[in-house]
All heavy atoms as a GROMACS GRO file, in nm:
protein
  519
    1ALA      N    1   0.083  -0.119   0.000
    1ALA     CA    2   0.000   0.000   0.000
    1ALA      C    3   0.088   0.126   0.000
    1ALA      O    4   0.059   0.220  -0.072
    1ALA     CB    5  -0.093   0.000   0.120
    2ARG      N    6   0.193   0.125   0.082
    2ARG     CA    7   0.282   0.241   0.085
    2ARG      C    8   0.351   0.261  -0.048
    2ARG      O    9   0.360   0.372  -0.100
    2ARG     CB   10   0.387   0.224   0.196
    2ARG     CG   11   0.351   0.296   0.320
    2ARG     CD   12   0.463   0.285   0.424
    2ARG     NE   13   0.403   0.220   0.539
    2ARG     CZ   14   0.436   0.102   0.587
    2ARG    NH1   15   0.535   0.033   0.536
    2ARG    NH2   16   0.372   0.050   0.688
    3GLU      N   17   0.402   0.151  -0.102
    3GLU     CA   18   0.479   0.158  -0.227
    3GLU      C   19   0.397   0.216  -0.342
    3GLU      O   20   0.448   0.290  -0.425
    3GLU     CB   21   0.528   0.018  -0.264
    3GLU     CG   22   0.611   0.015  -0.390
    3GLU     CD   23   0.660  -0.124  -0.424
    3GLU    OE1   24   0.660  -0.212  -0.335
    3GLU    OE2   25   0.699  -0.145  -0.540
    4HIS      N   26   0.268   0.186  -0.346
    4HIS     CA   27   0.184   0.232  -0.457
    4HIS      C   28   0.083   0.339  -0.415
    4HIS      O   29  -0.009   0.370  -0.492
    4HIS     CB   30   0.110   0.112  -0.518
    4HIS     CG   31   0.204   0.011  -0.577
    4HIS    ND1   32   0.274   0.033  -0.693
    4HIS    CD2   33   0.241  -0.112  -0.533
    4HIS    CE1   34   0.348  -0.071  -0.719
    4HIS    NE2   35   0.331  -0.161  -0.624
    5ASP      N   36   0.101   0.393  -0.295
    5ASP     CA   37   0.016   0.500  -0.244
    5ASP      C   38  -0.133   0.464  -0.251
    5ASP      O   39  -0.215   0.538  -0.305
    5ASP     CB   40   0.043   0.630  -0.320
    5ASP     CG   41  -0.013   0.751  -0.246
    5ASP    OD1   42  -0.019   0.748  -0.122
    5ASP    OD2   43  -0.053   0.848  -0.314
    6ILE      N   44  -0.165   0.347  -0.194
    6ILE     CA   45  -0.303   0.299  -0.192
    6ILE      C   46  -0.366   0.331  -0.058
    6ILE      O   47  -0.311   0.300   0.047
    6ILE     CB   48  -0.308   0.147  -0.217
    6ILE    CG1   49  -0.254   0.116  -0.356
    6ILE    CG2   50  -0.450   0.094  -0.200
    6ILE    CD1   51  -0.232  -0.031  -0.382
    7ASP      N   52  -0.481   0.395  -0.060
    7ASP     CA   53  -0.556   0.425   0.061
    7ASP      C   54  -0.640   0.303   0.096
    7ASP      O   55  -0.744   0.278   0.034
    7ASP     CB   56  -0.645   0.547   0.038
    7ASP     CG   57  -0.725   0.587   0.162
    7ASP    OD1   58  -0.721   0.516   0.264
    7ASP    OD2   59  -0.792   0.691   0.154
    8LEU      N   60  -0.594   0.224   0.192
    8LEU     CA   61  -0.663   0.101   0.226
    8LEU      C   62  -0.802   0.125   0.284
    8LEU      O   63  -0.889   0.040   0.271
    8LEU     CB   64  -0.578   0.018   0.322
    8LEU     CG   65  -0.450  -0.038   0.260
    8LEU    CD1   66  -0.364  -0.105   0.366
    8LEU    CD2   67  -0.480  -0.133   0.146
    9SER      N   68  -0.824   0.240   0.342
    9SER     CA   69  -0.958   0.269   0.396
    9SER      C   70  -1.060   0.289   0.284
    9SER      O   71  -1.180   0.286   0.307
    9SER     CB   72  -0.955   0.392   0.486
    9SER     OG   73  -0.933   0.510   0.411
   10MET      N   74  -1.012   0.306   0.162
   10MET     CA   75  -1.098   0.321   0.045
   10MET      C   76  -1.090   0.199  -0.046
   10MET      O   77  -1.133   0.203  -0.161
   10MET     CB   78  -1.058   0.446  -0.034
   10MET     CG   79  -1.071   0.575   0.044
   10MET     SD   80  -1.240   0.612   0.091
   10MET     CE   81  -1.312   0.647  -0.068
   11SER      N   82  -1.034   0.090   0.007
   11SER     CA   83  -1.012  -0.032  -0.072
   11SER      C   84  -1.102  -0.144  -0.022
   11SER      O   85  -1.161  -0.135   0.086
   11SER     CB   86  -0.866  -0.075  -0.061
   11SER     OG   87  -0.780   0.026  -0.111
   12TYR      N   88  -1.111  -0.250  -0.102
   12TYR     CA   89  -1.198  -0.363  -0.072
   12TYR      C   90  -1.120  -0.493  -0.088
   12TYR      O   91  -1.039  -0.507  -0.178
   12TYR     CB   92  -1.317  -0.366  -0.170
   12TYR     CG   93  -1.403  -0.244  -0.158
   12TYR    CD1   94  -1.370  -0.127  -0.225
   12TYR    CD2   95  -1.514  -0.243  -0.076
   12TYR    CE1   96  -1.448  -0.013  -0.212
   12TYR    CE2   97  -1.593  -0.130  -0.063
   12TYR     CZ   98  -1.558  -0.015  -0.131
   12TYR     OH   99  -1.635   0.097  -0.118
   13MET      N  100  -1.151  -0.587   0.000
   13MET     CA  101  -1.099  -0.723  -0.011
   13MET      C  102  -1.219  -0.813  -0.036
   13MET      O  103  -1.312  -0.815   0.044
   13MET     CB  104  -1.028  -0.764   0.117
   13MET     CG  105  -0.982  -0.907   0.119
   13MET     SD  106  -0.864  -0.936  -0.011
   13MET     CE  107  -0.785  -1.080   0.049
   14ILE      N  108  -1.217  -0.883  -0.148
   14ILE     CA  109  -1.326  -0.973  -0.183
   14ILE      C  110  -1.268  -1.114  -0.190
   14ILE      O  111  -1.168  -1.137  -0.256
   14ILE     CB  112  -1.388  -0.935  -0.320
   14ILE    CG1  113  -1.445  -0.794  -0.312
   14ILE    CG2  114  -1.496  -1.036  -0.360
   14ILE    CD1  115  -1.492  -0.738  -0.445
   15GLY      N  116  -1.330  -1.204  -0.118
   15GLY     CA  117  -1.282  -1.341  -0.119
   15GLY      C  118  -1.389  -1.440  -0.078
   15GLY      O  119  -1.500  -1.403  -0.041
   16ASP      N  120  -1.353  -1.568  -0.085
   16ASP     CA  121  -1.449  -1.674  -0.053
   16ASP      C  122  -1.411  -1.752   0.072
   16ASP      O  123  -1.468  -1.857   0.098
   16ASP     CB  124  -1.466  -1.768  -0.172
   16ASP     CG  125  -1.342  -1.853  -0.201
   16ASP    OD1  126  -1.232  -1.815  -0.156
   16ASP    OD2  127  -1.356  -1.956  -0.268
   17LYS      N  128  -1.317  -1.699   0.150
   17LYS     CA  129  -1.276  -1.766   0.274
   17LYS      C  130  -1.273  -1.666   0.389
   17LYS      O  131  -1.253  -1.545   0.369
   17LYS     CB  132  -1.137  -1.827   0.257
   17LYS     CG  133  -1.134  -1.938   0.156
   17LYS     CD  134  -0.996  -1.997   0.149
   17LYS     CE  135  -0.994  -2.108   0.044
   17LYS     NZ  136  -0.858  -2.155   0.020
   18LYS      N  137  -1.288  -1.719   0.509
   18LYS     CA  138  -1.283  -1.636   0.629
   18LYS      C  139  -1.149  -1.563   0.638
   18LYS      O  140  -1.143  -1.445   0.675
   18LYS     CB  141  -1.306  -1.722   0.752
   18LYS     CG  142  -1.315  -1.645   0.881
   18LYS     CD  143  -1.349  -1.739   0.996
   18LYS     CE  144  -1.368  -1.664   1.125
   18LYS     NZ  145  -1.415  -1.754   1.233
   19ILE      N  146  -1.042  -1.629   0.599
   19ILE     CA  147  -0.909  -1.567   0.605
   19ILE      C  148  -0.900  -1.445   0.512
   19ILE      O  149  -0.829  -1.349   0.541
   19ILE     CB  150  -0.798  -1.669   0.577
   19ILE    CG1  151  -0.664  -1.613   0.622
   19ILE    CG2  152  -0.796  -1.713   0.433
   19ILE    CD1  153  -0.553  -1.716   0.629
   20ASP      N  154  -0.973  -1.447   0.401
   20ASP     CA  155  -0.976  -1.332   0.310
   20ASP      C  156  -1.043  -1.213   0.378
   20ASP      O  157  -0.995  -1.099   0.369
   20ASP     CB  158  -1.052  -1.366   0.182
   20ASP     CG  159  -0.990  -1.481   0.104
   20ASP    OD1  160  -0.867  -1.497   0.110
   20ASP    OD2  161  -1.066  -1.554   0.038
   21VAL      N  162  -1.155  -1.239   0.443
   21VAL     CA  163  -1.228  -1.134   0.514
   21VAL      C  164  -1.139  -1.076   0.625
   21VAL      O  165  -1.127  -0.955   0.640
   21VAL     CB  166  -1.360  -1.188   0.572
   21VAL    CG1  167  -1.427  -1.084   0.662
   21VAL    CG2  168  -1.455  -1.228   0.459
   22LYS      N  169  -1.076  -1.162   0.702
   22LYS     CA  170  -0.989  -1.118   0.812
   22LYS      C  171  -0.870  -1.039   0.760
   22LYS      O  172  -0.832  -0.938   0.818
   22LYS     CB  173  -0.940  -1.237   0.894
   22LYS     CG  174  -1.051  -1.314   0.964
   22LYS     CD  175  -1.112  -1.234   1.076
   22LYS     CE  176  -1.217  -1.317   1.147
   22LYS     NZ  177  -1.291  -1.244   1.246
   23ALA      N  178  -0.811  -1.082   0.649
   23ALA     CA  179  -0.698  -1.010   0.590
   23ALA      C  180  -0.739  -0.869   0.549
   23ALA      O  181  -0.666  -0.772   0.574
   23ALA     CB  182  -0.642  -1.086   0.470
   24GLY      N  183  -0.856  -0.858   0.488
   24GLY     CA  184  -0.905  -0.726   0.451
   24GLY      C  185  -0.929  -0.638   0.572
   24GLY      O  186  -0.890  -0.521   0.574
   25LYS      N  187  -0.991  -0.693   0.674
   25LYS     CA  188  -1.016  -0.617   0.797
   25LYS      C  189  -0.885  -0.573   0.861
   25LYS      O  190  -0.871  -0.458   0.904
   25LYS     CB  191  -1.098  -0.700   0.896
   25LYS     CG  192  -1.242  -0.716   0.856
   25LYS     CD  193  -1.306  -0.581   0.846
   25LYS     CE  194  -1.455  -0.590   0.845
   25LYS     NZ  195  -1.516  -0.459   0.835
   26ASN      N  196  -0.790  -0.665   0.869
   26ASN     CA  197  -0.660  -0.633   0.930
   26ASN      C  198  -0.586  -0.525   0.852
   26ASN      O  199  -0.510  -0.447   0.910
   26ASN     CB  200  -0.573  -0.758   0.941
   26ASN     CG  201  -0.622  -0.852   1.048
   26ASN    OD1  202  -0.696  -0.814   1.138
   26ASN    ND2  203  -0.583  -0.978   1.038
   27ALA      N  204  -0.608  -0.519   0.722
   27ALA     CA  205  -0.543  -0.416   0.639
   27ALA      C  206  -0.618  -0.284   0.642
   27ALA      O  207  -0.566  -0.183   0.595
   27ALA     CB  208  -0.533  -0.466   0.495
   28GLY      N  209  -0.740  -0.284   0.695
   28GLY     CA  210  -0.820  -0.161   0.700
   28GLY      C  211  -0.914  -0.145   0.583
   28GLY      O  212  -0.966  -0.036   0.559
   29CYS      N  213  -0.936  -0.253   0.509
   29CYS     CA  214  -1.027  -0.250   0.393
   29CYS      C  215  -1.167  -0.292   0.434
   29CYS      O  216  -1.186  -0.358   0.536
   29CYS     CB  217  -0.981  -0.352   0.289
   29CYS     SG  218  -0.815  -0.329   0.225
   30ALA      N  219  -1.263  -0.260   0.351
   30ALA     CA  220  -1.395  -0.321   0.364
   30ALA      C  221  -1.382  -0.462   0.308
   30ALA      O  222  -1.310  -0.485   0.211
   30ALA     CB  223  -1.498  -0.242   0.284
   31SER      N  224  -1.450  -0.557   0.371
   31SER     CA  225  -1.438  -0.697   0.330
   31SER      C  226  -1.570  -0.753   0.282
   31SER      O  227  -1.674  -0.731   0.343
   31SER     CB  228  -1.388  -0.782   0.447
   31SER     OG  229  -1.257  -0.745   0.482
   32VAL      N  230  -1.563  -0.828   0.172
   32VAL     CA  231  -1.681  -0.890   0.113
   32VAL      C  232  -1.656  -1.040   0.100
   32VAL      O  233  -1.553  -1.082   0.047
   32VAL     CB  234  -1.712  -0.832  -0.027
   32VAL    CG1  235  -1.835  -0.897  -0.087
   32VAL    CG2  236  -1.728  -0.681  -0.020
   33LEU      N  237  -1.749  -1.120   0.150
   33LEU     CA  238  -1.744  -1.264   0.131
   33LEU      C  239  -1.834  -1.299   0.015
   33LEU      O  240  -1.949  -1.254   0.010
   33LEU     CB  241  -1.795  -1.337   0.256
   33LEU     CG  242  -1.800  -1.489   0.244
   33LEU    CD1  243  -1.660  -1.548   0.253
   33LEU    CD2  244  -1.891  -1.550   0.351
   34VAL      N  245  -1.782  -1.374  -0.081
   34VAL     CA  246  -1.866  -1.424  -0.189
   34VAL      C  247  -1.901  -1.570  -0.159
   34VAL      O  248  -1.819  -1.644  -0.106
   34VAL     CB  249  -1.798  -1.412  -0.328
   34VAL    CG1  250  -1.788  -1.268  -0.371
   34VAL    CG2  251  -1.663  -1.478  -0.331
   35LEU      N  252  -2.023  -1.607  -0.188
   35LEU     CA  253  -2.073  -1.739  -0.152
   35LEU      C  254  -2.039  -1.847  -0.254
   35LEU      O  255  -2.082  -1.961  -0.240
   35LEU     CB  256  -2.224  -1.734  -0.129
   35LEU     CG  257  -2.266  -1.646  -0.011
   35LEU    CD1  258  -2.418  -1.641   0.000
   35LEU    CD2  259  -2.204  -1.694   0.119
   36THR      N  260  -1.961  -1.814  -0.354
   36THR     CA  261  -1.912  -1.914  -0.447
   36THR      C  262  -1.785  -1.975  -0.388
   36THR      O  263  -1.732  -1.925  -0.289
   36THR     CB  264  -1.880  -1.849  -0.583
   36THR    OG1  265  -1.792  -1.738  -0.563
   36THR    CG2  266  -2.007  -1.801  -0.652
   37GLY      N  267  -1.738  -2.082  -0.443
   37GLY     CA  268  -1.619  -2.147  -0.389
   37GLY      C  269  -1.644  -2.194  -0.246
   37GLY      O  270  -1.744  -2.260  -0.218
   38TYR      N  271  -1.556  -2.156  -0.156
   38TYR     CA  272  -1.567  -2.197  -0.016
   38TYR      C  273  -1.662  -2.108   0.066
   38TYR      O  274  -1.690  -2.137   0.180
   38TYR     CB  275  -1.430  -2.192   0.051
   38TYR     CG  276  -1.332  -2.290  -0.006
   38TYR    CD1  277  -1.236  -2.249  -0.098
   38TYR    CD2  278  -1.334  -2.423   0.032
   38TYR    CE1  279  -1.144  -2.338  -0.151
   38TYR    CE2  280  -1.244  -2.514  -0.021
   38TYR     CZ  281  -1.148  -2.470  -0.112
   38TYR     OH  282  -1.059  -2.559  -0.164
   39GLY      N  283  -1.708  -2.002   0.009
   39GLY     CA  284  -1.786  -1.902   0.082
   39GLY      C  285  -1.905  -1.954   0.159
   39GLY      O  286  -1.934  -1.906   0.268
   40LYS      N  287  -1.975  -2.050   0.105
   40LYS     CA  288  -2.095  -2.102   0.172
   40LYS      C  289  -2.063  -2.160   0.309
   40LYS      O  290  -2.148  -2.160   0.397
   40LYS     CB  291  -2.164  -2.206   0.084
   40LYS     CG  292  -2.229  -2.145  -0.037
   40LYS     CD  293  -2.295  -2.250  -0.125
   40LYS     CE  294  -2.349  -2.182  -0.249
   40LYS     NZ  295  -2.402  -2.276  -0.345
   41GLU      N  296  -1.941  -2.208   0.328
   41GLU     CA  297  -1.901  -2.266   0.456
   41GLU      C  298  -1.901  -2.161   0.568
   41GLU      O  299  -1.912  -2.195   0.685
   41GLU     CB  300  -1.761  -2.326   0.447
   41GLU     CG  301  -1.750  -2.444   0.354
   41GLU     CD  302  -1.607  -2.494   0.343
   41GLU    OE1  303  -1.528  -2.477   0.438
   41GLU    OE2  304  -1.574  -2.550   0.237
   42TYR      N  305  -1.886  -2.034   0.532
   42TYR     CA  306  -1.869  -1.927   0.631
   42TYR      C  307  -1.990  -1.836   0.645
   42TYR      O  308  -1.990  -1.746   0.729
   42TYR     CB  309  -1.746  -1.842   0.596
   42TYR     CG  310  -1.623  -1.925   0.580
   42TYR    CD1  311  -1.573  -1.957   0.454
   42TYR    CD2  312  -1.555  -1.973   0.691
   42TYR    CE1  313  -1.460  -2.034   0.440
   42TYR    CE2  314  -1.442  -2.052   0.678
   42TYR     CZ  315  -1.395  -2.082   0.551
   42TYR     OH  316  -1.283  -2.159   0.537
   43ARG      N  317  -2.092  -1.859   0.565
   43ARG     CA  318  -2.209  -1.771   0.560
   43ARG      C  319  -2.266  -1.739   0.698
   43ARG      O  320  -2.298  -1.625   0.728
   43ARG     CB  321  -2.316  -1.833   0.473
   43ARG     CG  322  -2.449  -1.762   0.484
   43ARG     CD  323  -2.557  -1.829   0.405
   43ARG     NE  324  -2.609  -1.726   0.318
   43ARG     CZ  325  -2.667  -1.748   0.204
   43ARG    NH1  326  -2.679  -1.868   0.159
   43ARG    NH2  327  -2.712  -1.648   0.133
   44ASP      N  328  -2.280  -1.838   0.783
   44ASP     CA  329  -2.344  -1.818   0.913
   44ASP      C  330  -2.245  -1.807   1.028
   44ASP      O  331  -2.284  -1.815   1.145
   44ASP     CB  332  -2.442  -1.933   0.940
   44ASP     CG  333  -2.553  -1.936   0.836
   44ASP    OD1  334  -2.600  -1.828   0.798
   44ASP    OD2  335  -2.591  -2.046   0.793
   45ASP      N  336  -2.119  -1.786   0.999
   45ASP     CA  337  -2.015  -1.774   1.103
   45ASP      C  338  -2.033  -1.641   1.176
   45ASP      O  339  -2.017  -1.534   1.118
   45ASP     CB  340  -1.877  -1.780   1.039
   45ASP     CG  341  -1.764  -1.783   1.139
   45ASP    OD1  342  -1.781  -1.728   1.250
   45ASP    OD2  343  -1.658  -1.840   1.107
   46PRO      N  344  -2.066  -1.644   1.305
   46PRO     CA  345  -2.091  -1.520   1.379
   46PRO      C  346  -1.965  -1.434   1.397
   46PRO      O  347  -1.975  -1.315   1.425
   46PRO     CB  348  -2.144  -1.568   1.514
   46PRO     CG  349  -2.091  -1.706   1.529
   46PRO     CD  350  -2.082  -1.762   1.389
   47ASP      N  351  -1.848  -1.493   1.379
   47ASP     CA  352  -1.722  -1.418   1.394
   47ASP      C  353  -1.665  -1.374   1.260
   47ASP      O  354  -1.552  -1.327   1.254
   47ASP     CB  355  -1.618  -1.505   1.466
   47ASP     CG  356  -1.664  -1.543   1.605
   47ASP    OD1  357  -1.723  -1.457   1.674
   47ASP    OD2  358  -1.642  -1.658   1.645
   48LEU      N  359  -1.739  -1.389   1.153
   48LEU     CA  360  -1.688  -1.359   1.020
   48LEU      C  361  -1.647  -1.212   1.006
   48LEU      O  362  -1.536  -1.181   0.966
   48LEU     CB  363  -1.790  -1.396   0.913
   48LEU     CG  364  -1.748  -1.371   0.769
   48LEU    CD1  365  -1.628  -1.458   0.732
   48LEU    CD2  366  -1.863  -1.397   0.674
   49GLY      N  367  -1.737  -1.122   1.036
   49GLY     CA  368  -1.705  -0.979   1.031
   49GLY      C  369  -1.704  -0.916   0.893
   49GLY      O  370  -1.651  -0.807   0.876
   50ALA      N  371  -1.761  -0.983   0.794
   50ALA     CA  372  -1.765  -0.925   0.659
   50ALA      C  373  -1.856  -0.803   0.658
   50ALA      O  374  -1.958  -0.799   0.726
   50ALA     CB  375  -1.815  -1.028   0.558
   51ASP      N  376  -1.821  -0.704   0.577
   51ASP     CA  377  -1.906  -0.587   0.561
   51ASP      C  378  -2.025  -0.618   0.471
   51ASP      O  379  -2.128  -0.552   0.480
   51ASP     CB  380  -1.824  -0.471   0.501
   51ASP     CG  381  -1.718  -0.423   0.598
   51ASP    OD1  382  -1.755  -0.371   0.704
   51ASP    OD2  383  -1.598  -0.441   0.568
   52TYR      N  384  -2.007  -0.717   0.385
   52TYR     CA  385  -2.115  -0.756   0.294
   52TYR      C  386  -2.094  -0.902   0.254
   52TYR      O  387  -1.980  -0.947   0.242
   52TYR     CB  388  -2.114  -0.667   0.169
   52TYR     CG  389  -2.230  -0.688   0.078
   52TYR    CD1  390  -2.358  -0.647   0.113
   52TYR    CD2  391  -2.212  -0.749  -0.046
   52TYR    CE1  392  -2.466  -0.668   0.029
   52TYR    CE2  393  -2.320  -0.769  -0.132
   52TYR     CZ  394  -2.446  -0.728  -0.094
   52TYR     OH  395  -2.553  -0.748  -0.177
   53ILE      N  396  -2.203  -0.973   0.233
   53ILE     CA  397  -2.198  -1.109   0.182
   53ILE      C  398  -2.271  -1.110   0.049
   53ILE      O  399  -2.388  -1.071   0.041
   53ILE     CB  400  -2.261  -1.210   0.280
   53ILE    CG1  401  -2.182  -1.209   0.412
   53ILE    CG2  402  -2.266  -1.349   0.219
   53ILE    CD1  403  -2.241  -1.296   0.520
   54ALA      N  404  -2.200  -1.150  -0.056
   54ALA     CA  405  -2.255  -1.148  -0.192
   54ALA      C  406  -2.269  -1.289  -0.246
   54ALA      O  407  -2.188  -1.377  -0.214
   54ALA     CB  408  -2.162  -1.068  -0.284
   55LYS      N  409  -2.369  -1.311  -0.330
   55LYS     CA  410  -2.389  -1.445  -0.386
   55LYS      C  411  -2.278  -1.482  -0.484
   55LYS      O  412  -2.248  -1.599  -0.501
   55LYS     CB  413  -2.526  -1.458  -0.450
   55LYS     CG  414  -2.545  -1.379  -0.577
   55LYS     CD  415  -2.683  -1.400  -0.637
   55LYS     CE  416  -2.696  -1.314  -0.762
   55LYS     NZ  417  -2.826  -1.328  -0.824
   56ASP      N  418  -2.217  -1.382  -0.549
   56ASP     CA  419  -2.109  -1.409  -0.645
   56ASP      C  420  -2.027  -1.282  -0.664
   56ASP      O  421  -2.057  -1.177  -0.607
   56ASP     CB  422  -2.165  -1.461  -0.777
   56ASP     CG  423  -2.270  -1.368  -0.839
   56ASP    OD1  424  -2.265  -1.246  -0.815
   56ASP    OD2  425  -2.357  -1.419  -0.912
   57ILE      N  426  -1.925  -1.290  -0.746
   57ILE     CA  427  -1.833  -1.177  -0.766
   57ILE      C  428  -1.906  -1.060  -0.834
   57ILE      O  429  -1.876  -0.943  -0.806
   57ILE     CB  430  -1.707  -1.219  -0.844
   57ILE    CG1  431  -1.600  -1.111  -0.840
   57ILE    CG2  432  -1.740  -1.257  -0.986
   57ILE    CD1  433  -1.539  -1.089  -0.705
   58LYS      N  434  -2.002  -1.089  -0.920
   58LYS     CA  435  -2.077  -0.981  -0.986
   58LYS      C  436  -2.153  -0.899  -0.882
   58LYS      O  437  -2.148  -0.775  -0.886
   58LYS     CB  438  -2.174  -1.039  -1.089
   58LYS     CG  439  -2.256  -0.935  -1.162
   58LYS     CD  440  -2.349  -1.001  -1.264
   58LYS     CE  441  -2.427  -0.899  -1.341
   58LYS     NZ  442  -2.545  -0.849  -1.272
   59GLU      N  443  -2.220  -0.967  -0.791
   59GLU     CA  444  -2.293  -0.894  -0.687
   59GLU      C  445  -2.196  -0.817  -0.597
   59GLU      O  446  -2.226  -0.704  -0.556
   59GLU     CB  447  -2.378  -0.989  -0.604
   59GLU     CG  448  -2.463  -0.917  -0.500
   59GLU     CD  449  -2.549  -1.012  -0.420
   59GLU    OE1  450  -2.622  -1.093  -0.480
   59GLU    OE2  451  -2.545  -1.003  -0.296
   60ALA      N  452  -2.082  -0.875  -0.569
   60ALA     CA  453  -1.982  -0.805  -0.487
   60ALA      C  454  -1.935  -0.677  -0.557
   60ALA      O  455  -1.926  -0.571  -0.495
   60ALA     CB  456  -1.863  -0.897  -0.459
   61ALA      N  457  -1.908  -0.688  -0.686
   61ALA     CA  458  -1.863  -0.571  -0.763
   61ALA      C  459  -1.972  -0.463  -0.767
   61ALA      O  460  -1.942  -0.343  -0.753
   61ALA     CB  461  -1.824  -0.613  -0.904
   62GLU      N  462  -2.096  -0.503  -0.783
   62GLU     CA  463  -2.206  -0.406  -0.784
   62GLU      C  464  -2.217  -0.335  -0.651
   62GLU      O  465  -2.241  -0.213  -0.645
   62GLU     CB  466  -2.337  -0.477  -0.820
   62GLU     CG  467  -2.344  -0.521  -0.964
   62GLU     CD  468  -2.460  -0.615  -0.995
   62GLU    OE1  469  -2.527  -0.664  -0.901
   62GLU    OE2  470  -2.483  -0.640  -1.116
   63TRP      N  471  -2.196  -0.407  -0.540
   63TRP     CA  472  -2.200  -0.346  -0.406
   63TRP      C  473  -2.088  -0.245  -0.391
   63TRP      O  474  -2.109  -0.135  -0.341
   63TRP     CB  475  -2.191  -0.455  -0.300
   63TRP     CG  476  -2.199  -0.404  -0.160
   63TRP    CD1  477  -2.313  -0.367  -0.092
   63TRP    CD2  478  -2.090  -0.382  -0.071
   63TRP    NE1  479  -2.279  -0.325   0.034
   63TRP    CE2  480  -2.143  -0.332   0.051
   63TRP    CE3  481  -1.952  -0.400  -0.080
   63TRP    CZ2  482  -2.064  -0.301   0.159
   63TRP    CZ3  483  -1.873  -0.369   0.028
   63TRP    CH2  484  -1.930  -0.319   0.147
   64VAL      N  485  -1.968  -0.281  -0.438
   64VAL     CA  486  -1.854  -0.189  -0.429
   64VAL      C  487  -1.883  -0.063  -0.509
   64VAL      O  488  -1.861   0.049  -0.462
   64VAL     CB  489  -1.725  -0.258  -0.479
   64VAL    CG1  490  -1.613  -0.157  -0.497
   64VAL    CG2  491  -1.683  -0.368  -0.382
   65ILE      N  492  -1.934  -0.076  -0.630
   65ILE     CA  493  -1.962   0.039  -0.716
   65ILE      C  494  -2.065   0.132  -0.652
   65ILE      O  495  -2.051   0.255  -0.657
   65ILE     CB  496  -2.008  -0.008  -0.856
   65ILE    CG1  497  -1.891  -0.070  -0.930
   65ILE    CG2  498  -2.069   0.107  -0.935
   65ILE    CD1  499  -1.929  -0.147  -1.055
   66LYS      N  500  -2.166   0.075  -0.587
   66LYS     CA  501  -2.269   0.157  -0.522
   66LYS      C  502  -2.216   0.236  -0.404
   66LYS      O  503  -2.270   0.341  -0.371
   66LYS     CB  504  -2.386   0.069  -0.476
   66LYS     CG  505  -2.472   0.020  -0.588
   66LYS     CD  506  -2.583  -0.068  -0.536
   66LYS     CE  507  -2.662  -0.126  -0.650
   66LYS     NZ  508  -2.763  -0.222  -0.605
   67ARG      N  509  -2.111   0.184  -0.342
   67ARG     CA  510  -2.055   0.253  -0.225
   67ARG      C  511  -1.974   0.370  -0.269
   67ARG      O  512  -1.946   0.463  -0.206
   67ARG     CB  513  -1.970   0.157  -0.143
   67ARG     CG  514  -2.059   0.055  -0.076
   67ARG     CD  515  -1.991  -0.024   0.028
   67ARG     NE  516  -1.972   0.059   0.146
   67ARG     CZ  517  -1.883   0.033   0.241
   67ARG    NH1  518  -1.805  -0.068   0.232
   67ARG    NH2  519  -1.872   0.109   0.346
   0.00000   0.00000   0.00000
């Protein structure tokens, strides 16, 4: 982020695993879990902490664009 002058508070981490969501949160990004791939395993995890849960990458991208 420093090397490329990326504002992580304005960035998003989209993934299908709990570790992806946690990585985004730890970096200061908004995190989105997609329910494709492994995502369905984490849908009801009370400790997930995702800012949004999307059915697929298209829905995740649409959510990011609206924000």
